[in-house]
SEKEVEX-196692 format. One record per residue: residue in one letter; residue number from 0; x, y, z of N, C-alpha, C, O in turn. Coordinates in steps of 0.2 Angstrom, whole numbers, plus 5000, padded with zeros to 4 digits. Layout:
// residues N
A; NUM; X; Y; Z; X; Y; Z; X; Y; Z; X; Y; Z
...
This chain:
// residues 253
M; 0; 5004; 4994; 5000; 5000; 5000; 5000; 5004; 5006; 5000; 5009; 5007; 5004
R; 1; 5003; 5011; 4996; 5006; 5017; 4996; 5004; 5022; 5000; 4998; 5024; 5000
Y; 2; 5008; 5025; 5005; 5006; 5030; 5010; 5012; 5035; 5010; 5018; 5033; 5011
M; 3; 5010; 5041; 5010; 5015; 5047; 5011; 5021; 5046; 5006; 5027; 5048; 5008
G; 4; 5020; 5043; 5000; 5026; 5043; 4995; 5030; 5037; 4996; 5035; 5036; 4993
R; 5; 5028; 5032; 5001; 5031; 5026; 5002; 5027; 5020; 5001; 5021; 5020; 5003
E; 6; 5030; 5014; 4999; 5026; 5008; 4999; 5027; 5004; 5006; 5033; 5004; 5009
Y; 7; 5021; 5002; 5009; 5021; 4998; 5015; 5018; 4991; 5014; 5013; 4991; 5010
T; 8; 5021; 4986; 5017; 5019; 4979; 5016; 5015; 4976; 5023; 5013; 4971; 5023
G; 9; 5016; 4980; 5028; 5013; 4977; 5034; 5019; 4974; 5039; 5018; 4970; 5043
K; 10; 5025; 4975; 5036; 5030; 4972; 5040; 5031; 4973; 5047; 5030; 4979; 5049
G; 11; 5031; 4968; 5051; 5031; 4969; 5058; 5025; 4969; 5061; 5024; 4969; 5067
V; 12; 5019; 4968; 5058; 5013; 4969; 5061; 5010; 4962; 5061; 5010; 4958; 5056
V; 13; 5006; 4960; 5066; 5003; 4954; 5066; 4995; 4955; 5064; 4992; 4959; 5067
V; 14; 4993; 4951; 5060; 4986; 4951; 5058; 4983; 4944; 5060; 4985; 4939; 5057
A; 15; 4978; 4944; 5065; 4974; 4939; 5066; 4968; 4937; 5062; 4964; 4942; 5060
I; 16; 4967; 4931; 5060; 4962; 4930; 5055; 4957; 4924; 5059; 4959; 4918; 5059
I; 17; 4952; 4927; 5062; 4948; 4922; 5066; 4943; 4919; 5061; 4938; 4923; 5059
D; 18; 4944; 4913; 5060; 4940; 4910; 5055; 4940; 4902; 5055; 4939; 4899; 5060
S; 19; 4942; 4899; 5049; 4941; 4891; 5049; 4948; 4889; 5049; 4950; 4883; 5048
G; 20; 4953; 4893; 5050; 4960; 4891; 5050; 4963; 4892; 5044; 4960; 4896; 5040
I; 21; 4970; 4891; 5043; 4974; 4892; 5037; 4977; 4886; 5034; 4980; 4882; 5038
N; 22; 4977; 4885; 5028; 4981; 4880; 5025; 4988; 4883; 5023; 4989; 4887; 5018
R; 23; 4993; 4881; 5027; 5000; 4883; 5026; 5002; 4881; 5019; 5007; 4885; 5016
D; 24; 5000; 4876; 5016; 5003; 4873; 5010; 5000; 4877; 5003; 5001; 4875; 4998
D; 25; 4995; 4881; 5005; 4993; 4885; 4999; 4998; 4888; 4996; 5002; 4892; 4999
P; 26; 4999; 4888; 4989; 5005; 4891; 4986; 5004; 4899; 4986; 5010; 4902; 4986
R; 27; 4998; 4902; 4986; 4998; 4909; 4987; 5000; 4912; 4994; 5001; 4918; 4995
L; 28; 5001; 4908; 4999; 5004; 4909; 5005; 5011; 4907; 5006; 5014; 4908; 5012
A; 29; 5015; 4905; 5001; 5021; 4903; 5001; 5026; 4907; 5005; 5031; 4904; 5008
S; 30; 5026; 4913; 5004; 5031; 4918; 5007; 5028; 4921; 5013; 5031; 4925; 5017
A; 31; 5022; 4919; 5016; 5019; 4921; 5022; 5022; 4918; 5028; 5022; 4912; 5029
E; 32; 5023; 4922; 5033; 5024; 4920; 5040; 5018; 4918; 5043; 5013; 4922; 5044
I; 33; 5017; 4912; 5046; 5010; 4910; 5048; 5011; 4906; 5054; 5015; 4902; 5055
E; 34; 5007; 4908; 5059; 5006; 4904; 5066; 4999; 4903; 5067; 4995; 4906; 5063
G; 35; 4997; 4899; 5072; 4990; 4899; 5074; 4988; 4895; 5080; 4992; 4891; 5082
W; 36; 4981; 4896; 5081; 4979; 4892; 5087; 4972; 4889; 5084; 4969; 4892; 5080
S; 37; 4969; 4884; 5088; 4962; 4882; 5087; 4959; 4883; 5093; 4962; 4881; 5099
I; 38; 4953; 4885; 5093; 4949; 4886; 5100; 4942; 4882; 5100; 4938; 4883; 5095
T; 39; 4941; 4878; 5104; 4935; 4875; 5105; 4932; 4876; 5112; 4936; 4878; 5117
L; 40; 4926; 4875; 5113; 4923; 4876; 5120; 4922; 4869; 5123; 4920; 4864; 5120
G; 41; 4925; 4869; 5129; 4924; 4863; 5133; 4917; 4862; 5136; 4913; 4866; 5135
A; 42; 4916; 4857; 5140; 4909; 4855; 5143; 4907; 4860; 5148; 4901; 4861; 5149
T; 43; 4912; 4864; 5151; 4911; 4869; 5156; 4910; 4876; 5153; 4909; 4881; 5156
G; 44; 4911; 4876; 5146; 4911; 4883; 5142; 4917; 4886; 5142; 4917; 4892; 5139
H; 45; 4923; 4883; 5145; 4929; 4887; 5145; 4932; 4885; 5138; 4931; 4880; 5135
A; 46; 4936; 4890; 5135; 4940; 4890; 5129; 4945; 4885; 5130; 4949; 4886; 5134
L; 47; 4946; 4880; 5125; 4952; 4875; 5125; 4955; 4877; 5119; 4952; 4877; 5113
L; 48; 4962; 4877; 5120; 4967; 4879; 5115; 4971; 4873; 5112; 4973; 4869; 5116
S; 49; 4972; 4872; 5105; 4977; 4868; 5103; 4981; 4871; 5097; 4979; 4876; 5095
G; 50; 4986; 4868; 5095; 4990; 4871; 5090; 4988; 4869; 5083; 4992; 4871; 5078
D; 51; 4983; 4865; 5082; 4981; 4862; 5076; 4976; 4867; 5073; 4970; 4867; 5074
Y; 52; 4978; 4871; 5068; 4974; 4877; 5065; 4973; 4875; 5058; 4971; 4879; 5053
R; 53; 4973; 4869; 5056; 4972; 4867; 5049; 4965; 4868; 5046; 4960; 4867; 5050
D; 54; 4965; 4871; 5040; 4958; 4873; 5037; 4954; 4868; 5034; 4957; 4865; 5029
E; 55; 4949; 4866; 5037; 4944; 4861; 5035; 4939; 4863; 5030; 4937; 4858; 5026
N; 56; 4938; 4869; 5029; 4934; 4872; 5024; 4937; 4876; 5018; 4934; 4875; 5012
G; 57; 4942; 4880; 5019; 4945; 4884; 5014; 4943; 4891; 5015; 4946; 4896; 5012
H; 58; 4938; 4893; 5019; 4936; 4900; 5020; 4942; 4904; 5023; 4944; 4909; 5021
G; 59; 4944; 4902; 5028; 4949; 4905; 5032; 4956; 4906; 5028; 4959; 4912; 5028
T; 60; 4957; 4901; 5024; 4963; 4902; 5019; 4962; 4907; 5014; 4967; 4911; 5013
E; 61; 4956; 4908; 5011; 4955; 4913; 5006; 4955; 4920; 5010; 4957; 4925; 5006
M; 62; 4953; 4920; 5016; 4954; 4927; 5019; 4961; 4929; 5021; 4963; 4935; 5020
A; 63; 4965; 4924; 5023; 4972; 4924; 5023; 4976; 4927; 5017; 4980; 4931; 5016
V; 64; 4974; 4924; 5011; 4976; 4925; 5005; 4975; 4933; 5003; 4979; 4936; 5001
A; 65; 4969; 4935; 5005; 4967; 4942; 5004; 4971; 4947; 5008; 4974; 4952; 5005
V; 66; 4972; 4945; 5014; 4976; 4949; 5018; 4983; 4950; 5016; 4986; 4955; 5016
H; 67; 4986; 4944; 5014; 4993; 4943; 5012; 4994; 4947; 5005; 4999; 4949; 5003
R; 68; 4989; 4947; 5001; 4989; 4950; 4994; 4991; 4958; 4995; 4995; 4960; 4992
L; 69; 4988; 4961; 5000; 4989; 4968; 5001; 4994; 4970; 5007; 4996; 4975; 5008
A; 70; 4996; 4965; 5011; 5001; 4966; 5016; 5005; 4960; 5016; 5005; 4956; 5021
P; 71; 5009; 4959; 5011; 5014; 4953; 5011; 5019; 4953; 5016; 5021; 4947; 5017
G; 72; 5020; 4958; 5019; 5025; 4958; 5025; 5022; 4956; 5032; 5026; 4956; 5036
A; 73; 5016; 4956; 5032; 5013; 4955; 5039; 5013; 4948; 5041; 5013; 4944; 5036
K; 74; 5014; 4946; 5048; 5013; 4940; 5050; 5006; 4938; 5051; 5002; 4942; 5053
L; 75; 5004; 4932; 5049; 4997; 4930; 5049; 4997; 4925; 5055; 5000; 4920; 5056
L; 76; 4991; 4927; 5059; 4990; 4922; 5065; 4983; 4919; 5064; 4978; 4923; 5064
G; 77; 4982; 4913; 5062; 4976; 4910; 5061; 4973; 4907; 5067; 4976; 4903; 5071
I; 78; 4967; 4910; 5069; 4963; 4908; 5075; 4957; 4904; 5072; 4952; 4906; 5070
K; 79; 4958; 4897; 5073; 4952; 4893; 5070; 4947; 4892; 5076; 4948; 4890; 5081
I; 80; 4941; 4894; 5073; 4935; 4893; 5078; 4930; 4890; 5074; 4924; 4888; 5078
M; 81; 4931; 4888; 5068; 4926; 4885; 5064; 4929; 4879; 5060; 4934; 4878; 5059
G; 82; 4924; 4874; 5059; 4926; 4868; 5056; 4924; 4868; 5048; 4923; 4873; 5045
E; 83; 4922; 4862; 5046; 4920; 4861; 5039; 4913; 4865; 5038; 4912; 4866; 5032
R; 84; 4909; 4865; 5042; 4903; 4868; 5041; 4902; 4876; 5042; 4897; 4879; 5041
L; 85; 4908; 4879; 5044; 4908; 4886; 5045; 4902; 4889; 5050; 4898; 4893; 5048
R; 86; 4902; 4886; 5056; 4898; 4888; 5061; 4902; 4889; 5067; 4906; 4885; 5069
A; 87; 4900; 4895; 5071; 4904; 4896; 5077; 4900; 4900; 5082; 4896; 4904; 5080
A; 88; 4900; 4898; 5088; 4896; 4902; 5093; 4900; 4909; 5095; 4906; 4909; 5094
A; 89; 4895; 4913; 5097; 4898; 4920; 5098; 4904; 4919; 5104; 4908; 4924; 5105
E; 90; 4903; 4914; 5108; 4908; 4914; 5113; 4915; 4912; 5110; 4920; 4914; 5113
L; 91; 4915; 4909; 5105; 4921; 4907; 5101; 4924; 4913; 5098; 4930; 4914; 5099
M; 92; 4920; 4917; 5095; 4922; 4924; 5092; 4925; 4928; 5098; 4931; 4931; 5097
A; 93; 4922; 4928; 5103; 4924; 4932; 5108; 4931; 4930; 5111; 4936; 4934; 5113
A; 94; 4932; 4923; 5112; 4938; 4920; 5114; 4944; 4921; 5109; 4949; 4923; 5110
G; 95; 4942; 4921; 5102; 4946; 4922; 5097; 4949; 4929; 5097; 4955; 4930; 5097
I; 96; 4945; 4934; 5099; 4947; 4941; 5099; 4952; 4942; 5105; 4957; 4945; 5104
E; 97; 4950; 4939; 5110; 4955; 4939; 5116; 4961; 4936; 5115; 4966; 4939; 5116
I; 98; 4962; 4930; 5112; 4968; 4926; 5111; 4972; 4930; 5106; 4978; 4930; 5106
S; 99; 4968; 4933; 5101; 4972; 4937; 5096; 4976; 4943; 5099; 4982; 4943; 5098
Q; 100; 4972; 4947; 5104; 4975; 4952; 5107; 4981; 4950; 5111; 4986; 4953; 5111
R; 101; 4980; 4945; 5115; 4985; 4942; 5120; 4992; 4940; 5115; 4997; 4940; 5118
N; 102; 4991; 4938; 5109; 4996; 4936; 5105; 4999; 4941; 5100; 5002; 4940; 5095
G; 103; 4998; 4947; 5102; 5001; 4953; 5099; 4998; 4955; 5092; 5001; 4959; 5089
A; 104; 4991; 4953; 5091; 4989; 4955; 5085; 4987; 4963; 5085; 4983; 4965; 5090
R; 105; 4989; 4966; 5080; 4988; 4974; 5080; 4982; 4974; 5076; 4978; 4979; 5077
V; 106; 4980; 4970; 5071; 4974; 4970; 5067; 4971; 4963; 5068; 4974; 4958; 5068
I; 107; 4964; 4963; 5070; 4960; 4957; 5071; 4954; 4957; 5066; 4950; 4961; 5066
N; 108; 4955; 4952; 5061; 4950; 4951; 5056; 4945; 4946; 5057; 4946; 4940; 5058
L; 109; 4938; 4948; 5057; 4933; 4943; 5057; 4929; 4944; 5051; 4925; 4948; 5051
S; 110; 4929; 4939; 5046; 4926; 4940; 5040; 4919; 4935; 5042; 4917; 4931; 5038
L; 111; 4916; 4937; 5047; 4910; 4933; 5049; 4906; 4937; 5054; 4908; 4943; 5056
G; 112; 4901; 4934; 5057; 4897; 4938; 5062; 4891; 4934; 5065; 4890; 4929; 5062
T; 113; 4888; 4937; 5069; 4881; 4934; 5072; 4876; 4939; 5072; 4877; 4945; 5073
P; 114; 4870; 4937; 5071; 4864; 4941; 5071; 4861; 4942; 5078; 4857; 4945; 5079
N; 115; 4863; 4937; 5082; 4861; 4937; 5089; 4862; 4943; 5093; 4868; 4943; 5096
M; 116; 4857; 4948; 5095; 4858; 4954; 5098; 4860; 4952; 5106; 4863; 4955; 5109
G; 117; 4858; 4946; 5108; 4860; 4944; 5115; 4867; 4943; 5116; 4869; 4943; 5122
K; 118; 4871; 4942; 5110; 4877; 4941; 5111; 4882; 4948; 5110; 4888; 4947; 5110
A; 119; 4878; 4953; 5109; 4882; 4959; 5107; 4886; 4962; 5113; 4892; 4964; 5112
L; 120; 4883; 4961; 5119; 4887; 4964; 5124; 4893; 4960; 5126; 4899; 4963; 5127
L; 121; 4893; 4953; 5126; 4899; 4949; 5126; 4904; 4951; 5121; 4910; 4952; 5123
L; 122; 4902; 4952; 5115; 4907; 4954; 5110; 4910; 4961; 5111; 4915; 4962; 5110
S; 123; 4905; 4965; 5113; 4907; 4972; 5114; 4912; 4973; 5119; 4917; 4977; 5118
D; 124; 4911; 4969; 5124; 4916; 4969; 5130; 4923; 4966; 5127; 4928; 4969; 5129
C; 125; 4923; 4961; 5123; 4930; 4958; 5121; 4933; 4963; 5116; 4939; 4965; 5116
V; 126; 4929; 4966; 5111; 4932; 4971; 5106; 4935; 4977; 5110; 4940; 4979; 5108
G; 127; 4931; 4979; 5115; 4933; 4985; 5119; 4940; 4984; 5122; 4944; 4988; 5122
N; 128; 4940; 4978; 5125; 4946; 4977; 5128; 4952; 4976; 5123; 4958; 4979; 5125
A; 129; 4951; 4973; 5118; 4956; 4973; 5112; 4959; 4980; 5110; 4964; 4981; 5109
V; 130; 4953; 4984; 5109; 4955; 4991; 5106; 4959; 4995; 5112; 4963; 4998; 5110
E; 131; 4957; 4993; 5118; 4960; 4997; 5123; 4968; 4995; 5124; 4972; 4999; 5126
H; 132; 4969; 4988; 5121; 4976; 4986; 5122; 4980; 4987; 5114; 4985; 4985; 5113
G; 133; 4976; 4991; 5111; 4980; 4993; 5104; 4978; 4989; 5098; 4981; 4990; 5093
S; 134; 4973; 4985; 5098; 4971; 4981; 5092; 4965; 4984; 5088; 4961; 4987; 5092
I; 135; 4965; 4984; 5082; 4960; 4986; 5078; 4955; 4980; 5075; 4958; 4976; 5072
V; 136; 4949; 4980; 5077; 4945; 4975; 5075; 4941; 4976; 5069; 4937; 4981; 5070
L; 137; 4942; 4973; 5064; 4938; 4973; 5058; 4933; 4967; 5057; 4935; 4962; 5058
A; 138; 4927; 4969; 5055; 4922; 4963; 5054; 4917; 4965; 5048; 4916; 4970; 5046
A; 139; 4915; 4959; 5046; 4910; 4959; 5040; 4904; 4961; 5041; 4900; 4959; 5046
A; 140; 4901; 4967; 5037; 4894; 4969; 5038; 4890; 4964; 5034; 4892; 4961; 5029
H; 141; 4883; 4964; 5036; 4878; 4960; 5033; 4877; 4962; 5026; 4876; 4968; 5025
P; 142; 4877; 4958; 5021; 4877; 4960; 5014; 4870; 4962; 5012; 4868; 4965; 5007
K; 143; 4865; 4960; 5017; 4858; 4963; 5015; 4856; 4969; 5020; 4850; 4971; 5020
G; 144; 4861; 4970; 5024; 4859; 4976; 5028; 4856; 4975; 5035; 4854; 4979; 5039
E; 145; 4855; 4969; 5036; 4853; 4967; 5043; 4858; 4968; 5049; 4864; 4968; 5047
R; 146; 4856; 4968; 5055; 4861; 4969; 5060; 4865; 4963; 5061; 4862; 4957; 5060
V; 147; 4872; 4963; 5062; 4876; 4958; 5063; 4882; 4960; 5068; 4884; 4966; 5068
Y; 148; 4884; 4956; 5072; 4889; 4958; 5077; 4895; 4953; 5076; 4895; 4947; 5075
P; 149; 4901; 4956; 5076; 4903; 4963; 5080; 4903; 4969; 5075; 4904; 4974; 5077
A; 150; 4902; 4968; 5068; 4902; 4974; 5063; 4898; 4980; 5065; 4900; 4985; 5064
D; 151; 4892; 4979; 5068; 4888; 4984; 5070; 4889; 4987; 5077; 4885; 4991; 5080
L; 152; 4895; 4985; 5080; 4897; 4988; 5087; 4900; 4994; 5085; 4904; 4995; 5080
P; 153; 4900; 4999; 5090; 4903; 5006; 5089; 4910; 5006; 5089; 4913; 5011; 5087
N; 154; 4913; 5001; 5092; 4921; 5001; 5093; 4924; 4996; 5087; 4930; 4995; 5087
T; 155; 4920; 4993; 5082; 4923; 4989; 5077; 4922; 4992; 5070; 4918; 4996; 5069
V; 156; 4927; 4991; 5066; 4927; 4994; 5059; 4923; 4989; 5055; 4925; 4983; 5054
G; 157; 4917; 4991; 5054; 4913; 4987; 5050; 4914; 4988; 5042; 4914; 4994; 5040
V; 158; 4914; 4983; 5038; 4916; 4983; 5031; 4911; 4979; 5026; 4909; 4974; 5027
A; 159; 4909; 4983; 5021; 4905; 4980; 5016; 4908; 4980; 5009; 4914; 4982; 5009
S; 160; 4905; 4978; 5004; 4909; 4977; 4998; 4904; 4980; 4992; 4898; 4980; 4993
H; 161; 4908; 4981; 4987; 4904; 4984; 4981; 4908; 4981; 4974; 4914; 4982; 4974
E; 162; 4904; 4979; 4970; 4908; 4976; 4963; 4912; 4980; 4960; 4917; 4978; 4956
D; 163; 4910; 4987; 4960; 4914; 4991; 4956; 4920; 4995; 4960; 4923; 5000; 4958
C; 164; 4921; 4993; 4966; 4927; 4996; 4971; 4933; 4993; 4968; 4935; 4987; 4969
P; 165; 4938; 4997; 4966; 4945; 4994; 4965; 4948; 4991; 4971; 4946; 4992; 4976
L; 166; 4953; 4986; 4969; 4956; 4983; 4975; 4960; 4987; 4979; 4960; 4986; 4985
D; 167; 4963; 4992; 4976; 4968; 4997; 4981; 4964; 5003; 4983; 4967; 5008; 4985
K; 168; 4957; 5003; 4983; 4954; 5009; 4985; 4949; 5007; 4991; 4947; 5001; 4991
F; 169; 4947; 5011; 4995; 4941; 5010; 5000; 4938; 5016; 5002; 4941; 5022; 5002
Y; 170; 4932; 5016; 5003; 4928; 5021; 5005; 4925; 5021; 5012; 4924; 5016; 5015
Y; 171; 4923; 5027; 5014; 4920; 5027; 5021; 4913; 5032; 5021; 4913; 5037; 5019
F; 172; 4908; 5029; 5023; 4902; 5032; 5024; 4901; 5035; 5030; 4898; 5033; 5035
A; 173; 4904; 5041; 5031; 4904; 5045; 5037; 4897; 5047; 5039; 4893; 5049; 5035
P; 174; 4895; 5045; 5045; 4888; 5046; 5048; 4885; 5053; 5047; 4879; 5054; 5046
S; 175; 4891; 5058; 5047; 4888; 5065; 5047; 4886; 5067; 5040; 4882; 5072; 5039
R; 176; 4888; 5063; 5035; 4886; 5064; 5028; 4881; 5059; 5025; 4876; 5061; 5022
F; 177; 4882; 5053; 5027; 4877; 5047; 5025; 4873; 5045; 5031; 4876; 5040; 5035
S; 178; 4868; 5048; 5033; 4864; 5046; 5039; 4861; 5040; 5039; 4860; 5037; 5034
K; 179; 4860; 5037; 5045; 4858; 5030; 5047; 4850; 5030; 5044; 4849; 5025; 5041
K; 180; 4847; 5035; 5044; 4840; 5035; 5042; 4839; 5034; 5034; 4835; 5030; 5032
E; 181; 4844; 5037; 5030; 4844; 5036; 5023; 4848; 5030; 5021; 4846; 5027; 5016
W; 182; 4854; 5029; 5024; 4858; 5024; 5021; 4859; 5018; 5025; 4863; 5013; 5023
G; 183; 4855; 5017; 5031; 4855; 5011; 5034; 4862; 5008; 5036; 4866; 5012; 5039
F; 184; 4862; 5002; 5035; 4869; 4999; 5038; 4875; 5001; 5035; 4881; 5000; 5038
L; 185; 4875; 5005; 5029; 4881; 5008; 5027; 4884; 5014; 5030; 4890; 5016; 5030
S; 186; 4879; 5017; 5034; 4881; 5022; 5038; 4886; 5021; 5043; 4885; 5016; 5047
G; 187; 4892; 5024; 5043; 4898; 5022; 5048; 4902; 5016; 5046; 4906; 5014; 5049
K; 188; 4901; 5014; 5040; 4904; 5008; 5038; 4910; 5010; 5032; 4909; 5015; 5029
F; 189; 4914; 5005; 5031; 4919; 5006; 5026; 4917; 5001; 5020; 4913; 4996; 5021
L; 190; 4919; 5002; 5014; 4917; 4998; 5008; 4924; 4998; 5004; 4927; 5002; 5003
T; 191; 4924; 4991; 5001; 4930; 4990; 4997; 4929; 4984; 4992; 4923; 4982; 4992
H; 192; 4934; 4982; 4989; 4933; 4977; 4984; 4931; 4971; 4988; 4933; 4969; 4993
G; 193; 4927; 4967; 4984; 4924; 4961; 4987; 4925; 4954; 4984; 4921; 4950; 4984
F; 194; 4930; 4953; 4979; 4931; 4948; 4976; 4938; 4944; 4977; 4943; 4947; 4977
G; 195; 4938; 4938; 4979; 4944; 4934; 4980; 4947; 4932; 4973; 4945; 4934; 4968
M; 196; 4953; 4929; 4973; 4957; 4928; 4968; 4960; 4921; 4968; 4964; 4920; 4973
R; 197; 4960; 4916; 4963; 4963; 4910; 4963; 4971; 4911; 4962; 4973; 4917; 4960
A; 198; 4974; 4905; 4962; 4982; 4906; 4961; 4982; 4907; 4953; 4988; 4910; 4951
D; 199; 4978; 4906; 4949; 4979; 4907; 4942; 4976; 4914; 4939; 4976; 4916; 4933
G; 200; 4974; 4918; 4945; 4972; 4925; 4943; 4965; 4926; 4941; 4962; 4931; 4941
E; 201; 4961; 4920; 4941; 4954; 4920; 4940; 4950; 4922; 4946; 4953; 4921; 4952
P; 202; 4944; 4924; 4946; 4940; 4926; 4952; 4939; 4919; 4956; 4939; 4914; 4954
G; 203; 4940; 4921; 4963; 4939; 4915; 4968; 4933; 4913; 4970; 4928; 4916; 4967
K; 204; 4932; 4908; 4974; 4925; 4906; 4976; 4922; 4911; 4980; 4916; 4911; 4980
Y; 205; 4925; 4915; 4984; 4922; 4919; 4989; 4922; 4926; 4987; 4926; 4929; 4983
R; 206; 4916; 4929; 4988; 4915; 4936; 4987; 4911; 4940; 4992; 4907; 4936; 4995
G; 207; 4911; 4946; 4993; 4906; 4950; 4997; 4910; 4953; 5003; 4916; 4954; 5003
S; 208; 4906; 4954; 5008; 4909; 4958; 5013; 4915; 4955; 5017; 4919; 4958; 5020
G; 209; 4915; 4947; 5017; 4920; 4944; 5021; 4926; 4945; 5018; 4931; 4946; 5022
I; 210; 4927; 4945; 5011; 4933; 4946; 5008; 4935; 4953; 5008; 4941; 4954; 5008
A; 211; 4930; 4957; 5007; 4931; 4964; 5008; 4935; 4966; 5015; 4939; 4971; 5015
T; 212; 4932; 4963; 5020; 4935; 4964; 5027; 4942; 4962; 5027; 4946; 4966; 5030
A; 213; 4944; 4957; 5024; 4951; 4954; 5024; 4956; 4959; 5019; 4962; 4961; 5021
Y; 214; 4953; 4962; 5014; 4957; 4967; 5010; 4958; 4972; 5014; 4964; 4974; 5015
L; 215; 4953; 4975; 5018; 4954; 4981; 5022; 4959; 4980; 5028; 4962; 4984; 5031
S; 216; 4959; 4974; 5030; 4963; 4972; 5035; 4971; 4972; 5033; 4975; 4974; 5037
G; 217; 4972; 4970; 5027; 4978; 4970; 5024; 4980; 4978; 5023; 4986; 4980; 5025
M; 218; 4976; 4982; 5021; 4978; 4989; 5021; 4979; 4993; 5027; 4983; 4997; 5028
T; 219; 4975; 4990; 5032; 4976; 4993; 5039; 4983; 4991; 5041; 4986; 4995; 5044
A; 220; 4985; 4984; 5040; 4992; 4982; 5043; 4997; 4987; 5039; 5002; 4989; 5043
A; 221; 4996; 4989; 5033; 5001; 4993; 5030; 5001; 5000; 5033; 5007; 5003; 5034
L; 222; 4996; 5002; 5035; 4995; 5009; 5039; 4998; 5008; 5046; 5001; 5013; 5049
C; 223; 4998; 5002; 5049; 5000; 5001; 5055; 5008; 5001; 5055; 5011; 5004; 5060
E; 224; 5011; 4998; 5050; 5018; 4998; 5049; 5020; 5006; 5048; 5025; 5008; 5051
A; 225; 5017; 5010; 5044; 5019; 5017; 5043; 5018; 5021; 5049; 5021; 5026; 5050
N; 226; 5013; 5019; 5054; 5011; 5023; 5060; 5012; 5019; 5066; 5007; 5017; 5069
P; 227; 5018; 5017; 5068; 5018; 5012; 5073; 5017; 5014; 5080; 5015; 5010; 5085
A; 228; 5017; 5020; 5081; 5016; 5023; 5088; 5009; 5026; 5089; 5008; 5028; 5095
T; 229; 5004; 5025; 5085; 4997; 5027; 5085; 4993; 5022; 5089; 4994; 5016; 5089
T; 230; 4988; 5025; 5092; 4983; 5020; 5096; 4978; 5017; 5091; 4978; 5019; 5085
A; 231; 4974; 5013; 5093; 4969; 5009; 5089; 4964; 5014; 5086; 4963; 5014; 5080
Q; 232; 4962; 5019; 5090; 4957; 5024; 5089; 4960; 5029; 5084; 4957; 5031; 5079
E; 233; 4967; 5031; 5085; 4970; 5036; 5080; 4971; 5032; 5073; 4970; 5036; 5068
L; 234; 4972; 5026; 5073; 4972; 5022; 5067; 4965; 5022; 5063; 4965; 5022; 5057
V; 235; 4960; 5021; 5067; 4954; 5021; 5064; 4952; 5028; 5061; 4949; 5028; 5055
E; 236; 4954; 5033; 5064; 4953; 5040; 5062; 4957; 5041; 5056; 4955; 5044; 5051
L; 237; 4963; 5038; 5056; 4968; 5038; 5050; 4964; 5035; 5044; 4964; 5037; 5038
L; 238; 4962; 5029; 5045; 4958; 5025; 5040; 4953; 5029; 5037; 4952; 5029; 5031
Q; 239; 4949; 5033; 5041; 4943; 5037; 5039; 4946; 5043; 5035; 4942; 5045; 5030
R; 240; 4952; 5046; 5036; 4954; 5051; 5032; 4957; 5049; 5026; 4957; 5052; 5021
Q; 241; 4960; 5043; 5026; 4963; 5040; 5019; 4958; 5037; 5015; 4959; 5036; 5009
A; 242; 4951; 5036; 5018; 4946; 5033; 5013; 4944; 5039; 5008; 4945; 5045; 5009
L; 243; 4941; 5036; 5002; 4938; 5041; 4998; 4931; 5042; 5000; 4928; 5038; 5004
V; 244; 4928; 5047; 4998; 4921; 5049; 5000; 4916; 5046; 4994; 4917; 5048; 4988
P; 245; 4912; 5042; 4996; 4907; 5040; 4991; 4903; 5045; 4987; 4901; 5050; 4991
T; 246; 4902; 5045; 4981; 4898; 5050; 4977; 4892; 5046; 4974; 4893; 5043; 4969
P; 247; 4887; 5047; 4977; 4881; 5042; 4976; 4878; 5044; 4968; 4876; 5039; 4965
E; 248; 4880; 5050; 4966; 4878; 5052; 4959; 4882; 5047; 4954; 4880; 5045; 4949
L; 249; 4888; 5047; 4956; 4893; 5043; 4951; 4894; 5036; 4953; 4897; 5033; 4949
G; 250; 4892; 5034; 4958; 4894; 5027; 4960; 4900; 5027; 4965; 4902; 5033; 4967
Y; 251; 4903; 5022; 4966; 4908; 5021; 4971; 4915; 5020; 4968; 4920; 5020; 4972
A; 252; 4916; 5019; 4961; 4922; 5018; 4958; 4926; 5024; 4957; 4931; 5024; 4955
């Protein structure tokens, strides 16, 4: 990512990808530094950790590829909370956020969410703690505009996608200009490219706000490298200033 006349790759920045794990053997990640954990819930509800974060579905690997594509210098931390069926309790999301922060993640990517409002407080507490310790939490907004957490929490960077948005550009729907009443879930959200890419350069399997979140996580990692002394809130404000302003009359491209 180009910033202030220089190219940044996210070098020295840890990006946690809370998802279905990461396939270390994917050729698109051959140059990436990768570590990880797997989290499950025990019979008593406590989080249990293991070092086996192999991806049984492929979703987490695609998110990792998207991050690596825009931040090839960043270290990837795969936090596996989902298996083959891509289902995870909010408690696992919360545990993933906490483990990510404790393992030094400056950027925490959740290309997923839950519509359960009853879990919003749990996730809000975990996100708030991560932000207080310097992490930036990015999460996928609902593609149809429905409520989803943690993307709709005030201390989370919510991300949507648009088919015309270039890979290296992102937009911000500032609430002062794009009111909630008129713009719904896009108010206060970021928007960026939403298409994955296969190793042969063809469009990938996944598209939408999940992959868009991963791309913005990569760009955020680059900004973190360029601004290592800033707080999480300052970096969010920097993202807002760096973002383009949507022009509804012309579209978002």
